[in-house]
C-alpha positions, 0 to 999 in steps of 0.5 A: 840533588834532591832525591825522593823515593816512595814505597808502600803502594799496594792492592787493598780492598775498600776499607783497608789500610796502607802506610806509604813511605818516602825516603829523602836524600840530597837536602836537609830533610829536617828543615823542609816542609813536605807534602803528599800529592796524588794523580789518578789515571787520566786526572790532574795531580791533587794535593793530599797532605802537608806537614811542617819541618818539625812534624808538628803541623799538618794539613789535609785535603777535605777528601782525606781528612780524618782518614789519612795521617801524615808524619815524619821521622827526621832522624830517618829522613823519611816521610809517611802517609798512614791511610785508613778507610781507603775508598775506590776514589783513593786509587792513584799514584802517590808522590811525595814532594818538598815544600808545603801547600796551603790549606784548600789547595786542590788541583796542581795541574799535570805532573809535568807542571808540578814545580817542586821536586817529587819522587817516582811515585807509588801505586795505590789500588783500592779494589774489591 
């Protein structure tokens, strides 16, 4: 059974940085592309970033490109999201998911409509 556990969410001021982690188990992590998605309060889930199984190729939504970096450590079965220059608009619950989304992906619908396994999420709050 796929099990994903996100951590690292916190309260941070605009302009600050955070690193999220996602620990995976129950599947061959090193063979699967992974993604980060997020859901702001009252909004649909939106794609943030994806990375291929080897960690060589990554894609980002326009809203985070240049500020966020997705990476992975296949020896530790862990996915990361380094977030810099955080903005108020980055306020959301962040989820890691299996699989990759194509470039240009925007809204993914509701959390219940998300068709890939995800974790329980970690809250990122950006506030003055």
